[in-house]
FIRODREN-500844 format. One record per residue: residue number from 1; residue in three letters; z negated, x negated, y negated of N, C-alpha, C, O, CB in turn. Coordinates in steps of 0.001 Angstrom, whole numbers. Glycine has a CB too. Example, Ala and Ser with C-alpha at 12.3 -4.5 7.8 and 13.67 -1.06 7.14 Angstrom:
<nodes>
n:1; res:ALA; nz:-7800; nx:-13190; ny:5690; caz:-7800; cax:-12300; cay:4500; cz:-7800; cx:-13200; cy:3300; oz:-8465; ox:-14236; oy:3319; cbz:-9046; cbx:-11308; cby:4473
n:2; res:SER; nz:-7080; nx:-12850; ny:2250; caz:-7140; cax:-13670; cay:1060; cz:-7870; cx:-12900; cy:-30; oz:-8039; ox:-13409; oy:-1138; cbz:-5725; cbx:-14084; cby:598
</nodes>
This chain:
<nodes>
n:1; res:MET; nz:-40775; nx:97157; ny:-6211; caz:-40491; cax:96468; cay:-6895; cz:-39966; cx:95328; cy:-6167; oz:-40292; ox:94846; oy:-5082; cbz:-41360; cbx:96364; cby:-7656
n:2; res:GLY; nz:-39141; nx:95031; ny:-6952; caz:-38737; cax:93105; cay:-6689; cz:-39538; cx:92448; cy:-6587; oz:-40699; ox:92697; oy:-6914; cbz:-38088; cbx:92219; cby:-7647
n:3; res:ALA; nz:-38976; nx:91043; ny:-5923; caz:-39919; cax:89995; cay:-5636; cz:-39028; cx:89057; cy:-6888; oz:-37893; ox:89280; oy:-7309; cbz:-40016; cbx:89367; cby:-3737
n:4; res:LYS; nz:-39746; nx:88233; ny:-7188; caz:-40005; cax:87795; cay:-8573; cz:-38737; cx:86582; cy:-8315; oz:-38683; ox:86170; oy:-7156; cbz:-41884; cbx:87217; cby:-8993
n:5; res:GLY; nz:-37592; nx:85911; ny:-9429; caz:-36565; cax:85244; cay:-8517; cz:-35701; cx:86233; cy:-7653; oz:-35032; ox:85423; oy:-7010; cbz:-37310; cbx:84272; cby:-7538
n:6; res:GLN; nz:-35478; nx:86919; ny:-7423; caz:-33656; cax:87235; cay:-6343; cz:-33495; cx:88001; cy:-7163; oz:-34333; ox:88791; oy:-7594; cbz:-33340; cbx:87972; cby:-4503
n:7; res:LEU; nz:-32169; nx:87850; ny:-7562; caz:-30770; cax:88056; cay:-8662; cz:-30474; cx:89184; cy:-7732; oz:-30851; ox:89195; oy:-6560; cbz:-29300; cbx:86614; cby:-8905
n:8; res:SER; nz:-29766; nx:90157; ny:-8315; caz:-29620; cax:91483; cay:-8136; cz:-27713; cx:91186; cy:-7627; oz:-26891; ox:90270; oy:-7590; cbz:-30144; cbx:92553; cby:-9808
n:9; res:ALA; nz:-27805; nx:92377; ny:-7379; caz:-25573; cax:91916; cay:-6439; cz:-24638; cx:91772; cy:-7418; oz:-23614; ox:91096; oy:-7325; cbz:-24469; cbx:93518; cby:-5312
n:10; res:GLU; nz:-25081; nx:92570; ny:-8590; caz:-24486; cax:92732; cay:-10277; cz:-24211; cx:91208; cy:-10584; oz:-23113; ox:90652; oy:-10604; cbz:-25824; cbx:93486; cby:-11624
n:11; res:MET; nz:-25478; nx:90648; ny:-10822; caz:-25435; cax:89556; cay:-11312; cz:-24924; cx:88204; cy:-10815; oz:-24504; ox:87265; oy:-11492; cbz:-26389; cbx:89509; cby:-11567
n:12; res:LEU; nz:-25076; nx:88326; ny:-9218; caz:-23947; cax:87506; cay:-8250; cz:-22661; cx:87259; cy:-8474; oz:-22084; ox:86184; oy:-8311; cbz:-23755; cbx:88046; cby:-7127
n:13; res:VAL; nz:-22095; nx:88547; ny:-8954; caz:-20326; cax:89338; cay:-9209; cz:-20414; cx:88358; cy:-10603; oz:-19960; ox:87256; oy:-10911; cbz:-20062; cbx:91768; cby:-9570
n:14; res:VAL; nz:-21012; nx:89092; ny:-11076; caz:-20472; cax:88446; cay:-13098; cz:-20808; cx:86699; cy:-13095; oz:-20112; ox:86078; oy:-13899; cbz:-22042; cbx:89417; cby:-14923
n:15; res:LEU; nz:-21925; nx:85756; ny:-12171; caz:-21646; cax:84463; cay:-11932; cz:-20943; cx:84437; cy:-11159; oz:-21526; ox:83449; oy:-10711; cbz:-22447; cbx:83714; cby:-11689
n:16; res:VAL; nz:-19943; nx:84614; ny:-10290; caz:-18997; cax:84072; cay:-9021; cz:-17775; cx:84731; cy:-10337; oz:-17089; ox:83739; oy:-10582; cbz:-19192; cbx:85038; cby:-6839
n:17; res:VAL; nz:-17383; nx:85609; ny:-11001; caz:-16226; cax:85985; cay:-12191; cz:-16620; cx:84225; cy:-12877; oz:-16109; ox:83197; oy:-12432; cbz:-16728; cbx:87886; cby:-13596
n:18; res:ILE; nz:-17544; nx:84281; ny:-13926; caz:-17040; cax:83372; cay:-14632; cz:-17018; cx:81988; cy:-13800; oz:-16158; ox:81238; oy:-14263; cbz:-17776; cbx:83350; cby:-15877
n:19; res:LEU; nz:-17708; nx:81441; ny:-12718; caz:-17475; cax:79963; cay:-12271; cz:-15845; cx:80169; cy:-11874; oz:-15190; ox:79137; oy:-12017; cbz:-18619; cbx:79382; cby:-10800
n:20; res:GLY; nz:-14899; nx:81650; ny:-11272; caz:-13740; cax:81399; cay:-11246; cz:-12298; cx:81269; cy:-12269; oz:-11080; ox:81091; oy:-12240; cbz:-13710; cbx:82041; cby:-10554
n:21; res:LEU; nz:-13696; nx:81553; ny:-13341; caz:-12401; cax:81507; cay:-14858; cz:-12879; cx:80818; cy:-15523; oz:-12836; ox:81100; oy:-16721; cbz:-11997; cbx:82777; cby:-15894
n:22; res:ALA; nz:-13772; nx:79221; ny:-14981; caz:-14217; cax:78150; cay:-14921; cz:-12932; cx:77513; cy:-14225; oz:-12068; ox:77225; oy:-15053; cbz:-15577; cbx:78111; cby:-14296
n:23; res:VAL; nz:-12594; nx:77224; ny:-12900; caz:-11881; cax:76697; cay:-12337; cz:-10716; cx:77136; cy:-12979; oz:-9980; ox:76299; oy:-13503; cbz:-12053; cbx:76810; cby:-11131
n:24; res:ILE; nz:-10426; nx:78408; ny:-13015; caz:-8824; cax:78371; cay:-14272; cz:-8307; cx:77596; cy:-15193; oz:-7252; ox:76993; oy:-15392; cbz:-8740; cbx:79248; cby:-15199
n:25; res:LEU; nz:-9486; nx:77795; ny:-15788; caz:-9041; cax:76756; cay:-17025; cz:-9131; cx:75508; cy:-16683; oz:-8243; ox:74708; oy:-16979; cbz:-9846; cbx:76818; cby:-18293
n:26; res:ALA; nz:-10481; nx:75078; ny:-15847; caz:-9986; cax:73685; cay:-15848; cz:-8757; cx:73101; cy:-15034; oz:-8376; ox:71971; oy:-15339; cbz:-11032; cbx:72973; cby:-15458
n:27; res:SER; nz:-8111; nx:73785; ny:-14027; caz:-6459; cax:73183; cay:-13170; cz:-6264; cx:74021; cy:-14523; oz:-7161; ox:73398; oy:-15090; cbz:-5569; cbx:73789; cby:-11078
n:28; res:THR; nz:-5881; nx:74817; ny:-15398; caz:-4996; cax:74942; cay:-16448; cz:-4817; cx:73669; cy:-17667; oz:-3803; ox:73305; oy:-18263; cbz:-5457; cbx:76220; cby:-17055
n:29; res:LEU; nz:-6590; nx:73052; ny:-17779; caz:-5659; cax:72146; cay:-18476; cz:-5593; cx:70863; cy:-17797; oz:-5046; ox:69998; oy:-18481; cbz:-6046; cbx:71930; cby:-19901
n:30; res:MET; nz:-5940; nx:70534; ny:-16796; caz:-5399; cax:69625; cay:-15685; cz:-3843; cx:69427; cy:-16018; oz:-3182; ox:68432; oy:-16315; cbz:-5628; cbx:70329; cby:-14111
n:31; res:LYS; nz:-3521; nx:70817; ny:-15842; caz:-1836; cax:70712; cay:-15599; cz:-1243; cx:70239; cy:-16886; oz:-167; ox:69640; oy:-16884; cbz:-1053; cbx:72254; cby:-15194
n:32; res:SER; nz:-1856; nx:70468; ny:-17908; caz:-1181; cax:70853; cay:-19129; cz:-1508; cx:69094; cy:-19427; oz:-444; ox:68485; oy:-19541; cbz:-1938; cbx:72373; cby:-20279
n:33; res:ALA; nz:-2348; nx:68484; ny:-19525; caz:-2932; cax:67178; cay:-19742; cz:-1482; cx:66313; cy:-18627; oz:-823; ox:65289; oy:-18802; cbz:-5007; cbx:67101; cby:-19069
n:34; res:SER; nz:-1495; nx:67082; ny:-17814; caz:-964; cax:66021; cay:-17026; cz:919; cx:65848; cy:-17251; oz:1606; ox:64874; oy:-16944; cbz:-1462; cbx:66447; cby:-15347
n:35; res:LYS; nz:1412; nx:67293; ny:-17948; caz:2638; cax:67645; cay:-18672; cz:2932; cx:66652; cy:-20243; oz:3944; ox:66238; oy:-20808; cbz:2435; cbx:69379; cby:-19005
n:36; res:ALA; nz:1571; nx:66584; ny:-20490; caz:1854; cax:65559; cay:-21936; cz:1873; cx:64308; cy:-21770; oz:2523; ox:63636; oy:-22572; cbz:852; cbx:65610; cby:-23040
n:37; res:ALA; nz:916; nx:63440; ny:-20303; caz:1155; cax:62291; cay:-20189; cz:2454; cx:61939; cy:-20155; oz:2963; ox:61367; oy:-21119; cbz:588; cbx:61910; cby:-19323
n:38; res:ASN; nz:3259; nx:62282; ny:-18869; caz:4670; cax:62644; cay:-18509; cz:5661; cx:61954; cy:-19318; oz:6220; ox:60862; oy:-19218; cbz:4910; cbx:64097; cby:-18644
n:39; res:ALA; nz:5732; nx:63277; ny:-20463; caz:5974; cax:63256; cay:-21953; cz:5923; cx:61964; cy:-22497; oz:6871; ox:61181; oy:-22429; cbz:5024; cbx:64064; cby:-22689
n:40; res:ALA; nz:4872; nx:61719; ny:-23022; caz:4699; cax:60323; cay:-23760; cz:5078; cx:59009; cy:-23329; oz:5174; ox:57989; oy:-24012; cbz:3481; cbx:60121; cby:-23971
n:41; res:ASP; nz:5479; nx:59331; ny:-20891; caz:5799; cax:58081; cay:-20711; cz:7178; cx:58060; cy:-21080; oz:7575; ox:57206; oy:-21874; cbz:5506; cbx:57597; cby:-19408
n:42; res:GLN; nz:7894; nx:58845; ny:-20626; caz:9128; cax:59501; cay:-21167; cz:9543; cx:58693; cy:-22721; oz:10321; ox:57742; oy:-22801; cbz:8755; cbx:61297; cby:-21373
n:43; res:LYS; nz:8833; nx:59320; ny:-23861; caz:9284; cax:58631; cay:-24976; cz:8438; cx:57024; cy:-25093; oz:8445; ox:56170; oy:-25979; cbz:8999; cbx:59689; cby:-26308
n:44; res:THR; nz:7927; nx:57082; ny:-24109; caz:7361; cax:55297; cay:-24238; cz:8344; cx:54484; cy:-24008; oz:8528; ox:53394; oy:-24549; cbz:6208; cbx:54724; cby:-23146
n:45; res:ASP; nz:9666; nx:55536; ny:-22362; caz:9548; cax:54310; cay:-21718; cz:11429; cx:54477; cy:-22750; oz:12180; ox:53502; oy:-22751; cbz:9139; cbx:54158; cby:-19461
n:46; res:ALA; nz:11610; nx:55068; ny:-23076; caz:12689; cax:55530; cay:-24170; cz:13156; cx:54271; cy:-26078; oz:14034; ox:53602; oy:-26623; cbz:11731; cbx:57376; cby:-24677
n:47; res:VAL; nz:12274; nx:54587; ny:-26166; caz:11960; cax:53420; cay:-27382; cz:11858; cx:51616; cy:-26673; oz:12812; ox:50852; oy:-26816; cbz:10076; cbx:53934; cby:-28196
n:48; res:LEU; nz:11191; nx:51394; ny:-26294; caz:10861; cax:50134; cay:-25201; cz:12383; cx:50083; cy:-24701; oz:12867; ox:48952; oy:-24751; cbz:9518; cbx:50512; cby:-23723
n:49; res:GLN; nz:13068; nx:50904; ny:-24319; caz:14405; cax:50696; cay:-23567; cz:15065; cx:50157; cy:-24948; oz:15427; ox:49003; oy:-25179; cbz:15211; cbx:52235; cby:-22734
n:50; res:ALA; nz:15108; nx:50890; ny:-25508; caz:16225; cax:51314; cay:-27122; cz:15125; cx:49572; cy:-28106; oz:15468; ox:49253; oy:-29245; cbz:15572; cbx:54171; cby:-28369
n:51; res:SER; nz:14552; nx:49184; ny:-27747; caz:14223; cax:47815; cay:-28724; cz:14236; cx:46589; cy:-27692; oz:13894; ox:45449; oy:-28006; cbz:12507; cbx:47890; cby:-29593
n:52; res:ASN; nz:14664; nx:46962; ny:-26456; caz:14750; cax:45537; cay:-25687; cz:16553; cx:45662; cy:-25468; oz:17030; ox:44636; oy:-24983; cbz:13585; cbx:45457; cby:-23864
n:53; res:SER; nz:17369; nx:46561; ny:-25709; caz:18474; cax:46511; cay:-26291; cz:19236; cx:45821; cy:-27472; oz:20418; ox:45496; oy:-27590; cbz:18490; cbx:47359; cby:-26406
n:54; res:SER; nz:17906; nx:45681; ny:-28498; caz:18433; cax:45382; cay:-29631; cz:18206; cx:43875; cy:-29769; oz:18694; ox:43119; oy:-30609; cbz:17883; cbx:46219; cby:-30702
n:55; res:VAL; nz:17098; nx:43508; ny:-28453; caz:17119; cax:42337; cay:-29190; cz:18013; cx:40742; cy:-28907; oz:18524; ox:40402; oy:-27840; cbz:15770; cbx:42148; cby:-29172
n:56; res:ILE; nz:18006; nx:40383; ny:-29493; caz:18969; cax:39036; cay:-29952; cz:17894; cx:38094; cy:-30267; oz:16788; ox:38051; oy:-30806; cbz:20092; cbx:39245; cby:-31416
n:57; res:ASN; nz:19363; nx:36836; ny:-29244; caz:18412; cax:35345; cay:-29150; cz:19238; cx:34693; cy:-30140; oz:20384; ox:34826; oy:-30570; cbz:18323; cbx:34346; cby:-27482
n:58; res:GLY; nz:17825; nx:33623; ny:-30436; caz:18165; cax:33086; cay:-31273; cz:18503; cx:32312; cy:-32114; oz:18005; ox:31238; oy:-31778; cbz:18060; cbx:33202; cby:-31341
n:59; res:ALA; nz:19307; nx:32127; ny:-33441; caz:20020; cax:31614; cay:-33663; cz:19792; cx:29315; cy:-33746; oz:18716; ox:28791; oy:-33459; cbz:20276; cbx:32630; cby:-34768
n:60; res:SER; nz:20718; nx:28699; ny:-34064; caz:20087; cax:27699; cay:-34107; cz:18766; cx:27244; cy:-35301; oz:18701; ox:27476; oy:-36508; cbz:21128; cbx:26970; cby:-34088
n:61; res:GLY; nz:17976; nx:26647; ny:-34546; caz:16961; cax:26509; cay:-35627; cz:15629; cx:27503; cy:-35697; oz:14592; ox:27354; oy:-36343; cbz:17736; cbx:26691; cby:-36898
n:62; res:ASP; nz:16027; nx:28557; ny:-34811; caz:15202; cax:29461; cay:-34457; cz:13580; cx:28781; cy:-33684; oz:13455; ox:27840; oy:-32901; cbz:16159; cbx:30380; cby:-33493
n:63; res:TYR; nz:12826; nx:29427; ny:-34107; caz:11501; cax:28964; cay:-32881; cz:12101; cx:29997; cy:-31751; oz:12638; ox:31100; oy:-31846; cbz:9381; cbx:29444; cby:-33431
n:64; res:CYS; nz:11737; nx:29064; ny:-30529; caz:11664; cax:29450; cay:-29217; cz:11208; cx:28757; cy:-28632; oz:11072; ox:27580; oy:-28966; cbz:12531; cbx:29720; cby:-28656
n:65; res:ALA; nz:10469; nx:29685; ny:-26614; caz:9584; cax:28707; cay:-26221; cz:10264; cx:28577; cy:-25304; oz:9632; ox:28146; oy:-24339; cbz:8221; cbx:28852; cby:-26039
n:66; res:THR; nz:11900; nx:28845; ny:-25009; caz:12541; cax:28262; cay:-23723; cz:13653; cx:28898; cy:-23975; oz:13780; ox:29902; oy:-24676; cbz:11912; cbx:28515; cby:-22242
n:67; res:ASP; nz:14972; nx:27957; ny:-23051; caz:15875; cax:28063; cay:-23306; cz:16647; cx:29663; cy:-23114; oz:17582; ox:30193; oy:-23713; cbz:16221; cbx:27043; cby:-22761
n:68; res:SER; nz:16059; nx:29964; ny:-22364; caz:16577; cax:31916; cay:-23233; cz:16297; cx:32408; cy:-23403; oz:16242; ox:33472; oy:-22788; cbz:17077; cbx:32951; cby:-23168
n:69; res:ASP; nz:15487; nx:31949; ny:-25161; caz:15271; cax:32475; cay:-26165; cz:16429; cx:32452; cy:-27320; oz:16737; ox:33179; oy:-28265; cbz:14154; cbx:31964; cby:-26463
n:70; res:CYS; nz:16950; nx:31128; ny:-26696; caz:18189; cax:30978; cay:-27900; cz:19922; cx:31646; cy:-27663; oz:20051; ox:32203; oy:-26573; cbz:18404; cbx:29145; cby:-28076
n:71; res:ALA; nz:20720; nx:31639; ny:-28220; caz:21399; cax:32334; cay:-27863; cz:22674; cx:31483; cy:-27002; oz:23440; ox:32120; oy:-26279; cbz:21620; cbx:33112; cby:-28978
n:72; res:SER; nz:22836; nx:29523; ny:-27223; caz:23154; cax:28212; cay:-26986; cz:22550; cx:28451; cy:-25634; oz:23176; ox:28369; oy:-24577; cbz:22595; cbx:27004; cby:-27999
n:73; res:ASN; nz:21458; nx:28710; ny:-25739; caz:20761; cax:29021; cay:-24179; cz:20182; cx:27350; cy:-24274; oz:20628; ox:26709; oy:-23323; cbz:22179; cbx:29536; cby:-22458
n:74; res:SER; nz:19380; nx:26592; ny:-25113; caz:19219; cax:25531; cay:-25804; cz:18481; cx:25006; cy:-26870; oz:18925; ox:24626; oy:-27954; cbz:19973; cbx:25409; cby:-26025
n:75; res:CYS; nz:16820; nx:25015; ny:-26315; caz:15475; cax:25234; cay:-26880; cz:14946; cx:23463; cy:-26527; oz:14232; ox:22976; oy:-25650; cbz:14459; cbx:26769; cby:-25936
n:76; res:ASP; nz:15374; nx:23134; ny:-27184; caz:14352; cax:21716; cay:-27874; cz:13111; cx:21736; cy:-27417; oz:12416; ox:22366; oy:-28214; cbz:14072; cbx:21671; cby:-29550
n:77; res:THR; nz:12589; nx:21405; ny:-26646; caz:10689; cax:21655; cay:-25783; cz:9291; cx:20416; cy:-26989; oz:8063; ox:20337; oy:-26979; cbz:10812; cbx:20429; cby:-23065
n:78; res:TYR; nz:10508; nx:19628; ny:-27918; caz:9146; cax:19153; cay:-28969; cz:9631; cx:19545; cy:-29835; oz:9070; ox:18790; oy:-30629; cbz:8589; cbx:17687; cby:-29275
n:79; res:THR; nz:10637; nx:20496; ny:-30821; caz:10588; cax:21048; cay:-32024; cz:10259; cx:22451; cy:-31513; oz:9486; ox:23117; oy:-32202; cbz:11886; cbx:20848; cby:-32918
n:80; res:LYS; nz:10714; nx:22942; ny:-30473; caz:10657; cax:24223; cay:-30669; cz:11124; cx:25067; cy:-31184; oz:10754; ox:26225; oy:-31377; cbz:10085; cbx:24425; cby:-30879
n:81; res:LYS; nz:12072; nx:24473; ny:-31471; caz:13619; cax:25130; cay:-32210; cz:14575; cx:25563; cy:-31300; oz:14789; ox:24524; oy:-30676; cbz:14515; cbx:24036; cby:-33097
n:82; res:CYS; nz:15340; nx:26474; ny:-30782; caz:17379; cax:26273; cay:-30805; cz:17271; cx:25130; cy:-31093; oz:16348; ox:24423; oy:-31495; cbz:18613; cbx:27120; cby:-32032
n:83; res:VAL; nz:18962; nx:24897; ny:-30704; caz:19606; cax:23518; cay:-30195; cz:21030; cx:24197; cy:-31045; oz:22088; ox:23568; oy:-31076; cbz:19683; cbx:23109; cby:-28048
</nodes>
């Protein structure tokens, strides 16, 4: 008779196979998540570059915080409007 709590060789083999499959699955999921993150970063960069290229400096009377916000490069700091 076998001792209580003793694992058979077959059970150990099954355990090793299950753990191996779990490691392979985790590795595959990590690679997939990494690819998705890279794709999202590329799309975000493309959108930000497109939005930055379409920014136009303010016309006379538009709100501004600094001179670079105005097409004339002149911001009245008291009224916060482009001159």
